[in-house]
N, CA, C and O atoms as a CHARMM CRD file, in Angstrom:
* protein
*
  312
    1    1 MET  N     53.12500 -59.59300-327.21500 PROA 1      0.00000
    2    1 MET  CA    53.72400 -58.81000-325.92200 PROA 1      0.00000
    3    1 MET  C     52.60000 -59.87900-324.46800 PROA 1      0.00000
    4    1 MET  O     51.40800 -60.12900-324.28500 PROA 1      0.00000
    5    2 THR  N     53.86000 -60.17100-323.80800 PROA 2      0.00000
    6    2 THR  CA    53.21200 -60.82200-322.82100 PROA 2      0.00000
    7    2 THR  C     52.34100 -60.14300-321.72700 PROA 2      0.00000
    8    2 THR  O     51.92500 -58.98400-321.75300 PROA 2      0.00000
    9    3 PHE  N     52.14300 -61.07500-320.76300 PROA 3      0.00000
   10    3 PHE  CA    51.14300 -60.10500-319.45800 PROA 3      0.00000
   11    3 PHE  C     51.64600 -59.13200-319.16400 PROA 3      0.00000
   12    3 PHE  O     51.22600 -58.05400-319.58700 PROA 3      0.00000
   13    4 GLU  N     53.01800 -59.26700-318.09900 PROA 4      0.00000
   14    4 GLU  CA    53.59800 -58.23500-317.42800 PROA 4      0.00000
   15    4 GLU  C     54.25100 -56.94100-318.50900 PROA 4      0.00000
   16    4 GLU  O     54.51100 -55.81000-318.09600 PROA 4      0.00000
   17    5 GLU  N     54.43200 -57.37800-319.90000 PROA 5      0.00000
   18    5 GLU  CA    54.61500 -56.13500-320.84100 PROA 5      0.00000
   19    5 GLU  C     53.46100 -55.01900-320.92500 PROA 5      0.00000
   20    5 GLU  O     53.60500 -53.81500-321.14200 PROA 5      0.00000
   21    6 SER  N     51.82900 -56.01300-320.60600 PROA 6      0.00000
   22    6 SER  CA    51.16400 -54.69400-321.14100 PROA 6      0.00000
   23    6 SER  C     50.62900 -54.25300-319.72800 PROA 6      0.00000
   24    6 SER  O     50.15300 -53.12800-319.57900 PROA 6      0.00000
   25    7 ARG  N     50.71100 -55.13800-318.71100 PROA 7      0.00000
   26    7 ARG  CA    50.93400 -54.40400-317.37900 PROA 7      0.00000
   27    7 ARG  C     51.59400 -53.15100-317.06100 PROA 7      0.00000
   28    7 ARG  O     51.22300 -52.11100-316.51800 PROA 7      0.00000
   29    8 SER  N     52.78200 -53.59900-317.60500 PROA 8      0.00000
   30    8 SER  CA    53.71700 -52.56000-317.08400 PROA 8      0.00000
   31    8 SER  C     53.44000 -51.20900-317.94100 PROA 8      0.00000
   32    8 SER  O     53.63300 -50.14100-317.35900 PROA 8      0.00000
   33    9 ILE  N     52.97600 -51.19200-319.35600 PROA 9      0.00000
   34    9 ILE  CA    52.56300 -50.31400-320.08700 PROA 9      0.00000
   35    9 ILE  C     51.57000 -49.31900-319.55100 PROA 9      0.00000
   36    9 ILE  O     51.70400 -48.10300-319.68100 PROA 9      0.00000
   37   10 LEU  N     50.24200 -50.09800-318.74600 PROA 10     0.00000
   38   10 LEU  CA    49.18900 -49.73200-318.24800 PROA 10     0.00000
   39   10 LEU  C     49.18200 -48.98400-317.00800 PROA 10     0.00000
   40   10 LEU  O     48.21800 -48.33700-316.59900 PROA 10     0.00000
   41   11 LEU  N     50.36700 -49.10900-316.39400 PROA 11     0.00000
   42   11 LEU  CA    50.45200 -48.61700-314.91300 PROA 11     0.00000
   43   11 LEU  C     51.53500 -47.62200-315.10300 PROA 11     0.00000
   44   11 LEU  O     51.75600 -46.86400-314.15900 PROA 11     0.00000
   45   12 LYS  N     52.47200 -47.47600-316.53200 PROA 12     0.00000
   46   12 LYS  CA    53.07300 -46.36500-316.67300 PROA 12     0.00000
   47   12 LYS  C     51.82900 -45.26100-316.98400 PROA 12     0.00000
   48   12 LYS  O     51.78500 -44.15400-316.44600 PROA 12     0.00000
   49   13 GLN  N     50.99200 -45.67800-317.78800 PROA 13     0.00000
   50   13 GLN  CA    50.19700 -45.10300-318.58300 PROA 13     0.00000
   51   13 GLN  C     49.35700 -43.89700-317.47500 PROA 13     0.00000
   52   13 GLN  O     49.22800 -42.67700-317.37000 PROA 13     0.00000
   53   14 LYS  N     48.86500 -45.32400-316.69400 PROA 14     0.00000
   54   14 LYS  CA    48.22900 -44.57900-315.22800 PROA 14     0.00000
   55   14 LYS  C     48.69500 -43.69700-313.99000 PROA 14     0.00000
   56   14 LYS  O     48.09500 -43.06100-313.12400 PROA 14     0.00000
   57   15 SER  N     50.07700 -43.94700-314.29900 PROA 15     0.00000
   58   15 SER  CA    50.86700 -42.90900-313.42500 PROA 15     0.00000
   59   15 SER  C     51.04100 -41.62400-314.31900 PROA 15     0.00000
   60   15 SER  O     50.93500 -40.70400-313.50700 PROA 15     0.00000
   61   16 LYS  N     51.14700 -41.35100-314.93800 PROA 16     0.00000
   62   16 LYS  CA    51.05800 -40.31700-316.23600 PROA 16     0.00000
   63   16 LYS  C     49.81300 -39.48900-315.90600 PROA 16     0.00000
   64   16 LYS  O     49.87300 -38.27600-315.70300 PROA 16     0.00000
   65   17 LEU  N     48.55700 -40.27900-315.85700 PROA 17     0.00000
   66   17 LEU  CA    47.59100 -39.59800-315.80300 PROA 17     0.00000
   67   17 LEU  C     47.12300 -38.96900-314.46200 PROA 17     0.00000
   68   17 LEU  O     46.54900 -37.88600-314.35000 PROA 17     0.00000
   69   18 TYR  N     47.48800 -39.89500-313.38100 PROA 18     0.00000
   70   18 TYR  CA    47.23400 -39.22900-312.22100 PROA 18     0.00000
   71   18 TYR  C     48.66200 -37.66400-311.75400 PROA 18     0.00000
   72   18 TYR  O     48.50000 -36.60200-311.15300 PROA 18     0.00000
   73   19 GLU  N     49.55600 -38.11200-312.21400 PROA 19     0.00000
   74   19 GLU  CA    50.57700 -36.77300-312.49400 PROA 19     0.00000
   75   19 GLU  C     50.13200 -35.73300-313.16400 PROA 19     0.00000
   76   19 GLU  O     50.51000 -34.58100-312.95400 PROA 19     0.00000
   77   20 GLU  N     49.01900 -36.18400-314.30100 PROA 20     0.00000
   78   20 GLU  CA    48.50200 -34.67600-315.21300 PROA 20     0.00000
   79   20 GLU  C     47.34000 -34.27400-314.29600 PROA 20     0.00000
   80   20 GLU  O     47.11900 -33.06400-314.33200 PROA 20     0.00000
   81   21 LYS  N     46.40200 -35.10500-313.34100 PROA 21     0.00000
   82   21 LYS  CA    45.52300 -34.53500-312.51600 PROA 21     0.00000
   83   21 LYS  C     46.21000 -34.37500-311.67200 PROA 21     0.00000
   84   21 LYS  O     45.60400 -33.43400-311.16000 PROA 21     0.00000
   85   22 ASN  N     47.07600 -34.53100-311.02300 PROA 22     0.00000
   86   22 ASN  CA    47.11400 -33.74200-310.05600 PROA 22     0.00000
   87   22 ASN  C     47.98800 -32.25200-310.14000 PROA 22     0.00000
   88   22 ASN  O     48.04600 -31.48000-309.18300 PROA 22     0.00000
   89   23 ARG  N     48.53700 -32.04300-311.23400 PROA 23     0.00000
   90   23 ARG  CA    49.27500 -30.57600-311.90500 PROA 23     0.00000
   91   23 ARG  C     47.76300 -30.35200-311.85500 PROA 23     0.00000
   92   23 ARG  O     47.35900 -30.09400-310.72100 PROA 23     0.00000
   93   24 HSD  N     46.79600 -30.39000-312.84700 PROA 24     0.00000
   94   24 HSD  CA    45.50300 -29.49900-312.39100 PROA 24     0.00000
   95   24 HSD  C     44.62000 -29.29200-311.67300 PROA 24     0.00000
   96   24 HSD  O     43.62700 -28.57900-311.81800 PROA 24     0.00000
   97   25 LEU  N     45.15100 -30.30300-310.34400 PROA 25     0.00000
   98   25 LEU  CA    44.44700 -29.78000-309.18800 PROA 25     0.00000
   99   25 LEU  C     45.24300 -28.72000-308.51800 PROA 25     0.00000
  100   25 LEU  O     44.88300 -27.85300-307.72200 PROA 25     0.00000
  101   26 ASN  N     46.23300 -28.95100-308.94800 PROA 26     0.00000
  102   26 ASN  CA    47.26100 -27.81900-308.18700 PROA 26     0.00000
  103   26 ASN  C     46.96900 -26.13600-308.99700 PROA 26     0.00000
  104   26 ASN  O     47.08300 -25.12300-308.30800 PROA 26     0.00000
  105   27 GLN  N     46.65400 -26.06200-310.26200 PROA 27     0.00000
  106   27 GLN  CA    46.51400 -25.15300-311.41000 PROA 27     0.00000
  107   27 GLN  C     45.21800 -24.52300-310.51500 PROA 27     0.00000
  108   27 GLN  O     45.27800 -23.41500-309.98100 PROA 27     0.00000
  109   28 LEU  N     44.18400 -25.30300-310.45100 PROA 28     0.00000
  110   28 LEU  CA    42.64200 -24.96000-309.67400 PROA 28     0.00000
  111   28 LEU  C     43.25100 -24.29000-308.28000 PROA 28     0.00000
  112   28 LEU  O     43.08200 -23.10100-308.00800 PROA 28     0.00000
  113   29 THR  N     43.77400 -24.95400-307.67700 PROA 29     0.00000
  114   29 THR  CA    43.83600 -24.23000-306.39100 PROA 29     0.00000
  115   29 THR  C     44.65800 -22.52900-306.43700 PROA 29     0.00000
  116   29 THR  O     44.38100 -21.69400-305.57700 PROA 29     0.00000
  117   30 ILE  N     45.39000 -22.31800-307.25800 PROA 30     0.00000
  118   30 ILE  CA    46.10400 -21.23300-307.81400 PROA 30     0.00000
  119   30 ILE  C     44.99900 -20.11300-308.29300 PROA 30     0.00000
  120   30 ILE  O     44.66000 -19.02000-307.84000 PROA 30     0.00000
  121   31 ILE  N     44.63400 -20.83300-309.32100 PROA 31     0.00000
  122   31 ILE  CA    43.29500 -20.17200-309.88700 PROA 31     0.00000
  123   31 ILE  C     42.54200 -19.63400-308.82900 PROA 31     0.00000
  124   31 ILE  O     42.33700 -18.42800-308.69100 PROA 31     0.00000
  125   32 LYS  N     42.01000 -20.77200-307.86600 PROA 32     0.00000
  126   32 LYS  CA    40.79600 -20.20600-306.76000 PROA 32     0.00000
  127   32 LYS  C     41.45700 -19.09400-306.01500 PROA 32     0.00000
  128   32 LYS  O     40.86600 -18.01500-305.98300 PROA 32     0.00000
  129   33 GLU  N     42.76200 -19.23700-305.33100 PROA 33     0.00000
  130   33 GLU  CA    43.39800 -18.20400-304.77900 PROA 33     0.00000
  131   33 GLU  C     42.93500 -16.93100-305.24900 PROA 33     0.00000
  132   33 GLU  O     42.17400 -16.09000-304.77100 PROA 33     0.00000
  133   34 ARG  N     43.79800 -17.03600-306.63500 PROA 34     0.00000
  134   34 ARG  CA    43.55700 -15.74000-307.33500 PROA 34     0.00000
  135   34 ARG  C     41.97000 -15.22400-307.48100 PROA 34     0.00000
  136   34 ARG  O     41.98200 -13.99600-307.39500 PROA 34     0.00000
  137   35 LEU  N     41.15400 -15.52600-307.59400 PROA 35     0.00000
  138   35 LEU  CA    40.15400 -15.54100-307.62900 PROA 35     0.00000
  139   35 LEU  C     39.35900 -14.55400-305.95200 PROA 35     0.00000
  140   35 LEU  O     38.50700 -13.66900-305.87900 PROA 35     0.00000
  141   36 MET  N     40.26000 -15.36300-304.76300 PROA 36     0.00000
  142   36 MET  CA    39.78400 -14.63400-303.80100 PROA 36     0.00000
  143   36 MET  C     40.33200 -13.61500-303.58200 PROA 36     0.00000
  144   36 MET  O     39.71900 -12.59800-303.26000 PROA 36     0.00000
  145   37 ASN  N     41.65800 -13.68400-303.71800 PROA 37     0.00000
  146   37 ASN  CA    42.52800 -12.08100-303.73600 PROA 37     0.00000
  147   37 ASN  C     41.68700 -10.95100-304.64900 PROA 37     0.00000
  148   37 ASN  O     41.55000  -9.82200-304.17700 PROA 37     0.00000
  149   38 ILE  N     41.14900 -11.26300-305.91200 PROA 38     0.00000
  150   38 ILE  CA    40.44200 -10.27400-306.69500 PROA 38     0.00000
  151   38 ILE  C     39.16900  -9.96600-306.16600 PROA 38     0.00000
  152   38 ILE  O     38.54000  -8.92500-306.35300 PROA 38     0.00000
  153   39 GLU  N     38.79900 -11.04800-305.42400 PROA 39     0.00000
  154   39 GLU  CA    37.34400 -10.71900-304.82200 PROA 39     0.00000
  155   39 GLU  C     37.59400  -9.47500-303.48700 PROA 39     0.00000
  156   39 GLU  O     36.81800  -8.59700-303.11300 PROA 39     0.00000
  157   40 HSD  N     38.72200  -9.75600-303.08300 PROA 40     0.00000
  158   40 HSD  CA    38.97800  -9.18000-301.82000 PROA 40     0.00000
  159   40 HSD  C     39.06100  -7.65000-302.39300 PROA 40     0.00000
  160   40 HSD  O     38.30600  -6.75000-302.02400 PROA 40     0.00000
  161   41 GLU  N     40.27900  -7.48800-303.51800 PROA 41     0.00000
  162   41 GLU  CA    40.37700  -6.35900-303.64200 PROA 41     0.00000
  163   41 GLU  C     39.26300  -5.83500-304.41100 PROA 41     0.00000
  164   41 GLU  O     39.61700  -4.69900-304.73000 PROA 41     0.00000
  165   42 LEU  N     38.06400  -6.06600-304.89400 PROA 42     0.00000
  166   42 LEU  CA    37.20900  -5.31400-305.45300 PROA 42     0.00000
  167   42 LEU  C     36.11000  -4.73200-303.92600 PROA 42     0.00000
  168   42 LEU  O     35.33100  -3.78500-303.81600 PROA 42     0.00000
  169   43 THR  N     36.55700  -5.86900-302.91200 PROA 43     0.00000
  170   43 THR  CA    35.29400  -5.24500-301.53300 PROA 43     0.00000
  171   43 THR  C     36.10600  -3.91100-300.99900 PROA 43     0.00000
  172   43 THR  O     35.61300  -2.88500-300.53200 PROA 43     0.00000
  173   44 GLN  N     37.84700  -4.31100-301.25900 PROA 44     0.00000
  174   44 GLN  CA    38.21600  -3.05700-300.69600 PROA 44     0.00000
  175   44 GLN  C     38.03200  -1.51000-301.51000 PROA 44     0.00000
  176   44 GLN  O     37.90300  -0.41200-300.96800 PROA 44     0.00000
  177   45 HSD  N     38.06500  -1.79900-302.87700 PROA 45     0.00000
  178   45 HSD  CA    37.99300  -0.93400-303.35600 PROA 45     0.00000
  179   45 HSD  C     36.57200  -0.27500-303.51300 PROA 45     0.00000
  180   45 HSD  O     36.29900   0.81600-304.01200 PROA 45     0.00000
  181   46 CYS  N     35.82100  -1.12200-303.01400 PROA 46     0.00000
  182   46 CYS  CA    33.69100  -0.10000-303.12400 PROA 46     0.00000
  183   46 CYS  C     34.40700   0.32400-301.62600 PROA 46     0.00000
  184   46 CYS  O     34.21600   1.52500-301.43600 PROA 46     0.00000
  185   47 ILE  N     35.02500  -0.18300-300.72600 PROA 47     0.00000
  186   47 ILE  CA    35.09600   0.63900-298.91800 PROA 47     0.00000
  187   47 ILE  C     36.27900   2.09600-299.63000 PROA 47     0.00000
  188   47 ILE  O     36.04200   3.25100-299.27700 PROA 47     0.00000
  189   48 GLN  N     37.19500   1.86300-300.38100 PROA 48     0.00000
  190   48 GLN  CA    38.09600   2.96800-300.49900 PROA 48     0.00000
  191   48 GLN  C     37.33000   4.34600-301.57700 PROA 48     0.00000
  192   48 GLN  O     37.89100   5.43900-301.65800 PROA 48     0.00000
  193   49 PHE  N     36.09200   4.06100-302.27900 PROA 49     0.00000
  194   49 PHE  CA    35.47000   4.93600-303.22400 PROA 49     0.00000
  195   49 PHE  C     34.55200   5.42700-302.34000 PROA 49     0.00000
  196   49 PHE  O     34.65100   6.62400-302.06900 PROA 49     0.00000
  197   50 PHE  N     33.74900   4.83900-301.86300 PROA 50     0.00000
  198   50 PHE  CA    32.84000   5.35300-300.92400 PROA 50     0.00000
  199   50 PHE  C     32.31700   5.10400-299.63900 PROA 50     0.00000
  200   50 PHE  O     31.11600   5.19300-299.38100 PROA 50     0.00000
  201   51 ASP  N     33.45700   4.70000-298.57900 PROA 51     0.00000
  202   51 ASP  CA    34.04100   4.47500-297.91100 PROA 51     0.00000
  203   51 ASP  C     32.92400   3.68600-296.88600 PROA 51     0.00000
  204   51 ASP  O     32.90300   3.66100-295.65500 PROA 51     0.00000
  205   52 LYS  N     32.22000   3.20000-297.64500 PROA 52     0.00000
  206   52 LYS  CA    31.42700   1.97400-297.14900 PROA 52     0.00000
  207   52 LYS  C     30.42900   1.29000-297.94600 PROA 52     0.00000
  208   52 LYS  O     30.04000   1.82400-298.98400 PROA 52     0.00000
  209   53 HSD  N     30.03700   0.33000-297.63100 PROA 53     0.00000
  210   53 HSD  CA    29.65200  -0.60900-298.50300 PROA 53     0.00000
  211   53 HSD  C     27.56300  -0.24500-298.69100 PROA 53     0.00000
  212   53 HSD  O     26.79600   0.10600-297.79500 PROA 53     0.00000
  213   54 ASP  N     27.35400  -0.42200-299.65800 PROA 54     0.00000
  214   54 ASP  CA    25.65800  -0.18000-299.37100 PROA 54     0.00000
  215   54 ASP  C     24.82600  -1.58200-299.75600 PROA 54     0.00000
  216   54 ASP  O     24.42400  -2.12400-300.78600 PROA 54     0.00000
  217   55 TYR  N     24.81200  -1.77700-298.69900 PROA 55     0.00000
  218   55 TYR  CA    24.27500  -3.39600-298.72100 PROA 55     0.00000
  219   55 TYR  C     22.54700  -3.32600-298.43200 PROA 55     0.00000
  220   55 TYR  O     21.87700  -2.68900-297.61900 PROA 55     0.00000
  221   56 THR  N     22.27600  -4.07600-299.26000 PROA 56     0.00000
  222   56 THR  CA    20.67900  -4.27100-299.96200 PROA 56     0.00000
  223   56 THR  C     20.39800  -5.79100-298.76000 PROA 56     0.00000
  224   56 THR  O     21.34600  -6.52000-298.46600 PROA 56     0.00000
  225   57 MET  N     19.18900  -5.99600-298.29300 PROA 57     0.00000
  226   57 MET  CA    18.98400  -7.27200-297.94300 PROA 57     0.00000
  227   57 MET  C     18.06900  -8.48600-298.74300 PROA 57     0.00000
  228   57 MET  O     16.90700  -8.35100-299.12400 PROA 57     0.00000
  229   58 GLU  N     18.75300  -9.46700-298.85800 PROA 58     0.00000
  230   58 GLU  CA    17.82100 -10.34000-299.81400 PROA 58     0.00000
  231   58 GLU  C     17.72200 -11.51000-299.02300 PROA 58     0.00000
  232   58 GLU  O     18.43900 -11.87500-298.09100 PROA 58     0.00000
  233   59 ARG  N     16.64100 -12.09200-299.57800 PROA 59     0.00000
  234   59 ARG  CA    15.89100 -13.57400-299.10900 PROA 59     0.00000
  235   59 ARG  C     16.21200 -14.78300-300.27700 PROA 59     0.00000
  236   59 ARG  O     16.07400 -14.62000-301.48900 PROA 59     0.00000
  237   60 GLU  N     16.61300 -15.86500-299.69700 PROA 60     0.00000
  238   60 GLU  CA    16.86600 -16.75100-300.71000 PROA 60     0.00000
  239   60 GLU  C     15.34700 -17.05000-300.68400 PROA 60     0.00000
  240   60 GLU  O     14.74200 -16.91800-299.62000 PROA 60     0.00000
  241   61 SER  N     14.45500 -17.59900-302.23600 PROA 61     0.00000
  242   61 SER  CA    13.23100 -18.17000-302.40900 PROA 61     0.00000
  243   61 SER  C     12.84500 -19.52100-301.31800 PROA 61     0.00000
  244   61 SER  O     13.75000 -20.22200-300.86600 PROA 61     0.00000
  245   62 GLY  N     11.94700 -19.67000-301.10900 PROA 62     0.00000
  246   62 GLY  CA    11.48800 -20.98400-300.66000 PROA 62     0.00000
  247   62 GLY  C     11.20300 -20.79600-299.16000 PROA 62     0.00000
  248   62 GLY  O     11.81300 -19.93600-298.52600 PROA 62     0.00000
  249   63 MET  N     10.30600 -21.57100-298.60100 PROA 63     0.00000
  250   63 MET  CA     9.99500 -21.92000-297.24600 PROA 63     0.00000
  251   63 MET  C     11.03800 -21.62200-295.91700 PROA 63     0.00000
  252   63 MET  O     10.76700 -21.24500-294.77700 PROA 63     0.00000
  253   64 TYR  N     11.96000 -21.85700-296.37200 PROA 64     0.00000
  254   64 TYR  CA    13.12700 -21.53400-295.33800 PROA 64     0.00000
  255   64 TYR  C     14.14000 -20.77200-295.72700 PROA 64     0.00000
  256   64 TYR  O     15.19200 -21.06200-295.15700 PROA 64     0.00000
  257   65 GLY  N     14.21100 -19.81200-296.57200 PROA 65     0.00000
  258   65 GLY  CA    14.82800 -19.26100-297.43900 PROA 65     0.00000
  259   65 GLY  C     15.63500 -18.09100-296.17600 PROA 65     0.00000
  260   65 GLY  O     14.98900 -17.34900-295.43600 PROA 65     0.00000
  261   66 GLU  N     16.97000 -18.18400-296.20100 PROA 66     0.00000
  262   66 GLU  CA    18.03400 -17.59800-295.48100 PROA 66     0.00000
  263   66 GLU  C     17.95700 -16.08800-295.84400 PROA 66     0.00000
  264   66 GLU  O     17.70500 -15.75000-297.00100 PROA 66     0.00000
  265   67 THR  N     18.16500 -15.21600-294.89500 PROA 67     0.00000
  266   67 THR  CA    18.16200 -13.41200-295.11000 PROA 67     0.00000
  267   67 THR  C     19.66900 -13.32100-295.48900 PROA 67     0.00000
  268   67 THR  O     20.28600 -14.23600-294.94300 PROA 67     0.00000
  269   68 PHE  N     20.30200 -12.67900-296.09200 PROA 68     0.00000
  270   68 PHE  CA    21.94800 -12.02600-296.38200 PROA 68     0.00000
  271   68 PHE  C     21.69700 -10.73000-297.05600 PROA 68     0.00000
  272   68 PHE  O     20.66800 -10.34800-297.61400 PROA 68     0.00000
  273   69 TYR  N     22.62900 -10.23400-296.92800 PROA 69     0.00000
  274   69 TYR  CA    23.12400  -8.65300-297.37300 PROA 69     0.00000
  275   69 TYR  C     24.03500  -8.96200-298.42800 PROA 69     0.00000
  276   69 TYR  O     24.85100  -9.88400-298.45100 PROA 69     0.00000
  277   70 ILE  N     23.75300  -7.87000-299.52500 PROA 70     0.00000
  278   70 ILE  CA    24.61800  -7.78300-300.83100 PROA 70     0.00000
  279   70 ILE  C     24.85600  -6.29000-301.25200 PROA 70     0.00000
  280   70 ILE  O     23.85400  -5.65200-301.57700 PROA 70     0.00000
  281   71 CYS  N     25.92600  -5.74400-301.27800 PROA 71     0.00000
  282   71 CYS  CA    26.42900  -4.62800-301.50600 PROA 71     0.00000
  283   71 CYS  C     26.09300  -4.39600-302.96100 PROA 71     0.00000
  284   71 CYS  O     26.71700  -5.07800-303.77500 PROA 71     0.00000
  285   72 SER  N     25.21000  -3.54500-303.40000 PROA 72     0.00000
  286   72 SER  CA    25.10900  -2.66600-304.55900 PROA 72     0.00000
  287   72 SER  C     25.78100  -2.71000-305.57800 PROA 72     0.00000
  288   72 SER  O     25.50100  -3.24400-306.65100 PROA 72     0.00000
  289   73 ARG  N     26.81800  -2.07200-305.23300 PROA 73     0.00000
  290   73 ARG  CA    27.99900  -1.55700-305.81300 PROA 73     0.00000
  291   73 ARG  C     29.10100  -2.83400-306.26300 PROA 73     0.00000
  292   73 ARG  O     29.49100  -2.96600-307.42300 PROA 73     0.00000
  293   74 CYS  N     29.43800  -3.55600-305.35800 PROA 74     0.00000
  294   74 CYS  CA    30.54300  -4.42600-305.78700 PROA 74     0.00000
  295   74 CYS  C     30.34400  -6.38600-305.55000 PROA 74     0.00000
  296   74 CYS  O     31.26800  -7.17000-305.76700 PROA 74     0.00000
  297   75 ASN  N     29.27200  -6.70500-305.18700 PROA 75     0.00000
  298   75 ASN  CA    28.08300  -7.41600-304.90200 PROA 75     0.00000
  299   75 ASN  C     28.94800  -8.33900-303.79700 PROA 75     0.00000
  300   75 ASN  O     28.92800  -9.57000-303.81400 PROA 75     0.00000
  301   76 SER  N     29.59100  -7.66000-302.98200 PROA 76     0.00000
  302   76 SER  CA    29.96500  -8.57300-301.83700 PROA 76     0.00000
  303   76 SER  C     29.09400  -8.67300-300.73600 PROA 76     0.00000
  304   76 SER  O     28.48000  -7.73400-300.23000 PROA 76     0.00000
  305   77 ILE  N     29.06000 -10.19200-300.28600 PROA 77     0.00000
  306   77 ILE  CA    28.14900 -11.20600-299.34300 PROA 77     0.00000
  307   77 ILE  C     28.80900 -10.52700-298.04700 PROA 77     0.00000
  308   77 ILE  O     30.00800 -10.30200-297.88300 PROA 77     0.00000
  309   78 ARG  N     27.54600 -10.19600-296.99000 PROA 78     0.00000
  310   78 ARG  CA    27.91600 -10.10100-295.71300 PROA 78     0.00000
  311   78 ARG  C     27.08700 -10.95800-294.77000 PROA 78     0.00000
  312   78 ARG  O     27.32900 -10.95900-293.56300 PROA 78     0.00000
C-alpha cells in the first residue's frame, strides 16, 4: 500500500467520523429542545392545576451563595 492510498483511506475514515459526530450533535440539539418543551409544559401544568406556583426561597451554600426560588410542586426555578 502506498502512502497516497493509506492517506486516502484515513481521510475517508476521518470524514465519516466527522459526519457521525455532527449527526449526534444534531440529535443532542433535538433532545435538548424536547426537554425544554417538557419543562415548560410541567410549569404550565402546575399553573393550570394550582393557579400559581408555590415558591420557596433557597440559598446556595458557601460564602457568596446566591438566593433563588423553587416551586415545591413542579421544581421550576425563578
